[in-house]
C-alpha positions in Angstrom: 164.9 69.2 98.1 165.6 73.0 98.4 165.4 73.4 94.6 161.9 71.8 94.6 160.7 74.1 97.3 162.1 77.1 95.4 160.3 76.0 92.3 156.9 75.6 94.1 157.3 79.1 95.6 158.2 80.6 92.2 155.2 78.9 90.5 152.8 79.9 93.3 154.1 83.5 93.1 153.7 83.6 89.3 150.2 82.2 89.5 149.2 84.8 92.1 150.5 87.6 89.9 148.7 86.2 86.9 145.4 85.9 88.8 145.8 89.4 90.1 146.3 90.9 86.7 143.4 88.8 85.3 141.2 90.2 88.1 142.3 93.8 87.2 141.7 93.2 83.5 138.3 91.7 84.2 137.3 94.6 86.3 137.9 96.9 83.4 137.3 94.8 80.3 135.3 91.7 81.4 137.8 89.2 80.1 136.9 86.2 82.3 134.1 83.8 81.4 130.8 84.5 83.1 131.0 81.2 85.1 134.3 82.5 86.7 133.4 86.2 86.7 130.2 85.5 88.8 132.3 83.9 91.6 134.4 87.0 92.3 133.5 88.2 95.8 132.8 91.8 94.8 130.4 90.7 92.1 126.6 91.3 92.5 125.0 88.7 90.1 121.4 89.5 88.9 119.6 92.6 87.6 121.2 96.0 87.4 119.3 99.3 87.1 120.2 101.1 83.9 117.7 103.9 83.9 114.9 105.5 86.0 112.2 108.0 85.0 108.8 109.4 86.0 105.9 109.4 83.5 102.7 111.4 84.1 99.3 111.2 82.3 95.9 112.9 82.4 92.5 111.4 81.6 91.6 114.9 80.2 94.1 114.4 77.4 93.2 111.7 75.0 96.8 111.6 73.7 98.3 111.2 77.2 99.3 107.7 78.4 101.1 106.3 81.4 102.0 103.2 79.4 105.8 102.6 79.1 107.6 103.7 75.9 108.8 100.1 75.4 108.7 96.7 77.1 112.1 97.4 78.5 110.6 99.6 81.1 109.0 98.2 84.3 106.5 100.2 86.2 106.6 100.4 90.0 103.0 99.7 90.8 102.5 102.7 93.1 100.6 105.7 91.8 102.6 108.7 92.9 99.7 110.9 93.7 98.0 108.1 95.8 94.8 108.8 93.9 94.5 112.3 95.4 94.4 114.0 92.0 91.3 113.1 90.0 92.4 113.5 86.5 96.2 112.9 86.8 98.4 110.0 87.5 102.1 109.4 87.6 104.4 106.4 88.0 108.1 105.7 88.3 109.5 103.4 85.6 112.7 101.5 85.9 114.9 99.8 83.3 116.9 96.8 84.4 119.2 94.4 82.6 120.8 91.1 83.5 124.5 91.9 84.1 125.7 89.3 81.6 123.5 91.0 78.9 125.1 94.4 79.3 126.7 95.4 76.0 129.1 98.0 74.8 127.7 101.4 75.7 125.0 100.2 78.2 125.1 102.3 81.3 124.4 101.3 84.9 123.0 103.7 87.6 125.6 104.4 90.3 123.7 107.1 92.2 120.4 108.9 92.3 119.7 112.5 93.5 116.5 114.5 93.7 117.1 118.1 92.9 115.9 121.0 90.8 119.6 121.7 89.8 122.4 119.6 88.5 124.2 118.1 91.5 127.5 118.9 89.8 126.6 122.6 90.3 125.4 122.3 93.9 127.8 119.7 95.4 131.5 120.4 95.2 132.3 116.7 95.5 130.3 116.0 92.4 131.6 118.9 90.3 133.6 116.6 87.9 130.8 114.1 87.5 128.2 114.0 84.7 124.6 113.8 85.9 121.7 113.1 83.7 118.3 114.8 84.2 115.0 112.9 84.3 111.4 113.9 85.1 110.3 114.4 88.7 113.6 116.1 89.7 115.5 112.8 89.3 119.3 113.1 88.4 121.2 110.0 87.6 124.9 109.3 87.7 125.5 106.5 85.2 128.5 104.7 83.9 129.3 102.5 80.9 132.4 101.0 82.5 132.2 97.2 82.8 133.7 97.3 86.3 131.0 99.6 87.6 128.3 96.9 87.2 130.2 95.0 89.9 130.6 98.1 92.1 129.0 98.2 95.5 127.5 101.5 94.3 125.6 99.9 91.5 121.8 100.4 92.0 120.0 97.1 91.7 116.4 97.9 92.8 114.1 100.9 93.1 110.9 101.4 95.2 108.6 104.2 96.3 107.6 105.1 99.9 105.3 108.0 100.9 105.3 110.7 103.6 107.8 113.1 105.1 108.4 110.5 107.9 109.1 107.6 105.5 111.9 105.3 106.7 113.6 102.2 105.2 113.6 99.0 107.2 115.3 96.8 104.6 119.0 96.4 104.8 120.9 98.0 101.9 118.1 100.4 101.0 118.2 104.2 101.3 115.4 106.7 101.1 116.3 109.6 98.9 115.6 113.2 100.1 113.9 115.4 99.1 110.7 113.8 97.7 110.1 113.6 94.0 109.3 117.0 92.5 105.8 116.5 91.4 102.9 119.0 91.1 101.3 118.0 94.4 100.4 119.6 97.7 99.9 118.0 101.1 102.2 115.9 103.2 100.7 112.5 102.5 101.3 112.9 98.7 105.1 113.2 99.2 106.6 110.4 97.0 110.1 109.3 98.0 112.4 107.3 95.9 114.2 104.5 97.7 117.1 102.5 96.2 119.0 99.4 96.9 122.6 98.7 96.1 123.9 95.2 95.6 121.7 92.1 96.1 119.2 91.6 98.9 120.7 91.0 102.3 120.3 87.6 103.7 118.0 87.8 106.7 118.9 85.4 109.5 115.9 84.4 111.6 116.4 85.3 115.2 115.8 82.6 117.8 114.4 84.1 121.0 115.9 82.8 124.2 115.3 83.1 128.0 118.0 85.3 129.6 120.7 83.9 131.8 118.8 85.1 134.9 115.8 82.9 133.8 113.6 85.8 132.9 112.0 87.0 129.6 110.1 90.2 129.0 107.4 90.7 126.4 105.9 94.0 125.3 102.5 93.9 123.7 101.7 96.8 121.5 98.0 96.9 120.4 96.3 99.2 117.9 99.2 101.4 116.8 96.9 102.7 113.9 99.8 104.2 111.8 99.1 106.1 108.6 100.9 107.0 105.4 102.5 110.2 106.5 102.3 111.7 110.0 98.6 111.0 110.5 96.2 113.1 112.7 95.6 112.4 116.4 92.2 111.3 117.5 90.8 111.9 121.0 93.8 113.6 122.5 94.0 115.9 125.6 93.3 119.4 124.3 96.0 120.6 126.7 98.5 118.1 125.4 102.1 118.8 124.6 101.5 119.4 120.9 99.1 122.3 121.4 96.8 122.7 118.5 98.8 120.3 116.3 99.2 116.6 117.0 100.9 114.3 114.5 99.6 110.9 115.4 102.4 108.7 114.2 105.2 110.9 115.5 103.6 110.9 119.0 102.9 107.2 118.9 106.4 106.2 117.8 108.0 108.5 120.3 106.0 106.9 123.1 106.7 103.3 122.0 110.4 104.1 121.5 110.8 105.7 124.9 109.2 102.7 126.6 111.3 100.3 124.6 114.4 102.1 125.8 113.3 102.1 129.4 111.9 98.5 129.7 114.2 96.8 127.2 111.9 93.9 126.3 113.2 90.7 124.9 110.3 90.4 122.4 107.5 92.6 121.1 104.1 91.2 120.1 102.0 93.4 117.8 98.5 92.3 118.3 96.7 93.9 115.3 95.7 97.2 113.8 99.3 98.3 113.3 98.1 100.0 110.1 95.1 102.3 110.0 93.9 101.2 106.6 91.6 104.2 106.1 94.5 106.7 106.3 97.2 104.4 104.9 97.0 104.4 101.1 100.5 102.9 101.2 100.5 100.3 103.9 104.2 99.5 103.3 105.3 103.0 104.4 103.3 102.5 107.7 104.8 99.0 108.3 108.3 100.2 107.8 107.8 102.9 110.5 107.0 100.5 113.3 109.4 97.8 112.1 112.3 100.3 112.2 111.7 100.8 116.0 112.5 97.2 116.7 115.2 96.7 114.0 117.2 99.7 115.3 117.1 98.2 118.8 117.6 94.6 117.7 114.4 93.4 119.3 112.6 90.4 117.8 108.9 91.1 117.0 105.9 89.0 116.0 102.7 90.4 114.5 99.1 89.5 113.8 96.4 91.5 112.1 93.4 93.3 113.2 90.2 94.4 111.4 91.8 97.7 110.1 95.2 96.5 108.8 93.9 95.4 105.4 91.4 98.2 104.8 94.0 100.2 102.9 96.3 99.3 100.0 97.5 95.8 100.9 95.7 92.6 101.9 96.9 90.6 104.9 99.0 88.2 102.8 100.9 91.0 101.1 101.6 92.7 104.4 102.8 89.4 105.9 105.2 89.0 103.0 106.7 92.3 103.8 106.9 91.5 107.5 108.6 88.1 106.9 111.2 89.8 104.8 112.4 92.2 107.5 115.2 91.7 110.1 114.2 90.6 113.6 110.7 89.6 112.4 109.3 86.4 113.8 106.0 86.9 111.9 104.7 84.0 109.8 101.7 83.5 107.5 101.0 80.1 108.9 99.4 77.2 107.1 97.3 78.1 104.0 94.9 75.2 104.7 93.1 77.0 107.5 91.3 80.4 107.7 93.2 83.6 108.2 96.8 84.8 107.7 99.0 84.8 110.7 98.2 81.6 112.6 101.5 80.5 114.0 103.5 79.9 117.2 106.9 81.2 118.5 109.1 79.0 120.7 111.3 80.8 123.2 114.3 78.5 124.1 115.7 77.9 127.5 118.9 79.8 128.5 122.4 79.1 127.2 122.7 76.6 124.4 119.7 74.6 125.3 117.4 73.5 122.4 114.4 73.0 124.7 111.5 75.4 124.6 110.7 77.2 127.8 107.8 79.2 126.5 105.4 78.9 123.6 103.4 81.9 122.2 100.4 81.1 120.0 99.3 83.8 117.7 96.0 83.5 115.8 94.1 85.6 113.2 90.7 86.8 114.6 89.7 88.1 111.1 87.5 91.2 110.8 83.8 91.6 110.6 81.0 89.0 110.9 80.5 86.9 107.8 76.9 86.3 108.9 75.7 89.8 110.0 72.0 88.7 109.9 72.5 86.1 112.7 75.7 87.3 114.4 76.2 91.0 114.3 79.6 92.6 114.9 82.9 90.8 114.5 84.2 87.6 113.2 85.3 84.6 115.3 88.2 82.1 115.4 87.1 79.3 113.0 86.9 75.6 113.8 89.8 74.7 111.5 92.0 77.2 113.4 91.0 75.7 116.7 91.8 72.2 115.3 95.2 73.5 114.1 95.8 75.0 117.6 94.9 71.7 119.4 96.9 69.5 117.0 99.9 71.9 117.3 99.7 72.1 121.1 99.5 68.4 121.4 102.5 67.8 119.3 104.6 70.5 121.0 103.6 69.1 124.5 105.5 65.9 123.8 108.6 67.9 123.0 108.1 70.2 126.0 108.0 67.2 128.4 111.8 67.0 128.0 112.2 70.4 129.5 113.5 70.2 133.1 111.4 73.1 134.4 107.7 73.9 134.0 106.9 74.9 130.4 104.7 78.0 130.0 102.2 78.8 127.2 100.5 82.1 126.2 98.3 83.2 123.4 97.8 86.5 121.5 94.8 87.6 119.4 93.3 90.9 118.2 89.5 90.7 118.8 88.6 89.4 122.2 86.8 86.1 122.6 83.2 86.1 124.0 84.3 85.2 127.6 85.8 88.8 127.9 82.2 90.0 128.3 81.6 88.1 131.6 80.4 90.8 134.0 81.0 88.5 137.0 84.7 88.0 136.3 87.4 89.4 138.6 89.0 92.3 136.8 92.3 94.2 137.4 92.4 97.4 135.3 90.0 99.7 133.6 86.7 98.6 132.0 85.7 101.7 130.0 83.7 100.2 127.1 81.7 97.0 126.5 83.9 94.4 124.9 83.1 94.1 121.2 83.7 90.3 121.1 82.0 88.1 118.4 78.4 87.1 119.3 79.1 83.6 118.1 81.2 81.5 120.5 83.4 79.0 118.6 84.8 77.6 121.8 88.4 78.8 121.6 88.6 79.6 125.3 87.9 76.0 126.2 90.6 74.8 123.8 93.1 77.2 125.5 92.3 75.9 128.9 92.3 72.3 127.7 95.9 72.6 126.3 97.4 74.5 129.3 97.5 78.1 128.0 97.2 80.2 131.1 97.1 83.8 129.6 95.5 85.2 126.5 95.8 88.9 125.6 94.1 90.9 122.9 93.7 94.5 121.6 90.8 95.9 119.6 88.9 97.8 122.4 91.3 100.6 122.9 90.2 102.0 126.2 89.9 98.7 128.0 93.1 97.6 129.7 92.0 95.1 132.3 92.8 91.5 132.9 89.8 89.3 133.6 90.0 86.0 135.4 88.1 83.1 134.0 87.3 80.4 136.6 86.2 76.8 136.3 82.4 76.4 136.4 82.9 73.1 138.3 85.6 73.9 140.9 85.7 77.7 140.7 89.5 77.5 140.4 91.3 80.1 138.3 91.9 78.6 134.8 92.7 81.5 132.4 93.6 85.2 132.6 92.2 87.2 129.7 94.0 90.5 129.3 93.7 93.7 127.2 96.8 95.6 126.2 95.0 99.0 125.8 95.3 101.1 122.7 98.8 102.5 122.1 98.3 104.6 118.9 97.1 108.2 118.6 95.7 107.4 115.1 93.0 105.3 116.7 90.2 106.4 119.1 91.1 106.8 122.7 89.2 109.4 124.6 91.1 112.1 126.6 88.9 111.9 129.7 91.7 110.6 131.9 92.7 107.8 129.6 96.3 107.7 128.2 97.7 105.5 125.5 99.5 102.5 126.9 101.5 99.3 126.4 101.2 96.0 128.3 104.2 94.0 129.6 104.5 90.3 130.6 107.6 89.2 132.5 108.3 85.5 132.8 110.4 84.0 135.5 111.1 80.5 134.2 112.8 79.4 137.4 109.6 80.1 139.3 107.2 79.4 136.5 105.8 82.8 137.1 104.2 85.5 134.9 103.9 89.1 136.1 102.1 91.7 134.1 101.8 95.5 134.2 101.2 98.5 131.9 103.1 101.7 130.9 101.3 104.8 129.9 102.0 107.9 127.9 101.1 110.5 130.5 101.9 114.2 131.0 102.7 113.3 134.6 106.3 112.1 135.0 105.5 109.9 137.9 102.7 108.1 135.9 105.0 107.7 132.9 107.5 105.7 135.0 104.9 103.7 137.0 104.3 100.0 136.4 100.5 100.3 136.5 98.4 97.5 137.9 101.3 95.2 138.4 100.1 91.7 139.3 101.3 88.1 139.3 98.9 86.1 137.1 100.8 82.7 137.0 102.9 81.3 139.8 104.4 77.8 140.0 102.9 77.0 136.6 99.4 77.7 137.8 96.9 80.5 137.2 96.6 82.5 140.4 94.6 85.5 141.6 97.3 87.6 143.3 
């Protein structure tokens, strides 16, 4: 018996040693078959970057071309000058290969630097390394060793972001500083190389849940109006903290970040016009800036679009693709069988391990400008097929929600207000500073909300309105729906400095009491006003709309 045990141990030890040596040999000489090699934990299957370069061209030179030298090069479809130079263009080109196709002598990129000088001369830690020069100030550290294609340092993807304030929101990506060395001037033309090592990180979708104390806090950020680059402030107090210079995005993000840290919301709803299309020739750079605020703080966020988001470089669908790929994002494109991009709902589960929904948030696309300006001037409206989708979805969910032991709550978020916001006889709490620019055609969405038990709807769009208006039943005069504005939060959009400060709206839900309380936080020079919960009011209590 002992001899059998001894034999098993010896065989196991020998097998382990042989596997270890095979692993070492494979790391250096690639001796294992691809089917086995690809299963090694340190391996990054897929495409590996083997070269990067910048190519410029001029329409004034008939012999100049931005076409790649061969079909092995792939162009990153972002013009590095952002169209700011009339007769010149430049693009980054990347060469990638499948790892199993790498041959003897093929090199993989392990590191990228942007510099006028060889990094081996300027960085003591790189003095023994060989760096290869490329256009645009790019220096590449490349290796022909087989093992390096499996290294965690191997570059597998390259992209371009713009602006001195560019940030990366994608796990595993890194923005390279300084910007590419191009013949440009002006902050918004700064082109920044960003690289990923290894394969894309798997993004686990976050499931929002009511806290143990039965509460859940939502921050609504409306109309951030972020640019590519710092942006320029509009309608700011001439005696503001920035003196003669006011960088819109810096000030907006500082304000939002400060309030996030003070209020610590459980979820953020971005209700449209996050991107100021006119000043965002690269929308992706603007999106990453606001997403990074929430990703760093591990706060889930859900976004819809406004009328300005897609006036720049990317349509709604492309922006939603980006948002859906980022950590902590709950954003969804929604069904492609109805109008708009971003018609979806978010379920917030009850505390603990419960699988029952305690709160449903409906988010709908209100589109942009009127499709029938001759008859209905101004802005677009929620379409009948969207309303049908909402009704069908709410009816289906209501059956599931009936299993929840407490009163289930429902809210909705849109960008452009519905026509009922214009009711001059409605009870209001907050500031009415401009006529609501709601669509002149009423598609009946308010009635659908009331019919299906939604007690609060909140919008953005009109920056200097921050009121909540109470809609009452025409038959019984009982409260049936609160219609709120968040107020504009971004300095890249209009605001007016005559006593109006940028602001954010909060909704706190107490599921034990079926209560919703709302207030606003402002970006004010007065410290007391900055900390104040402005116009705090209870709008739902005991599962019913109330006028507190």
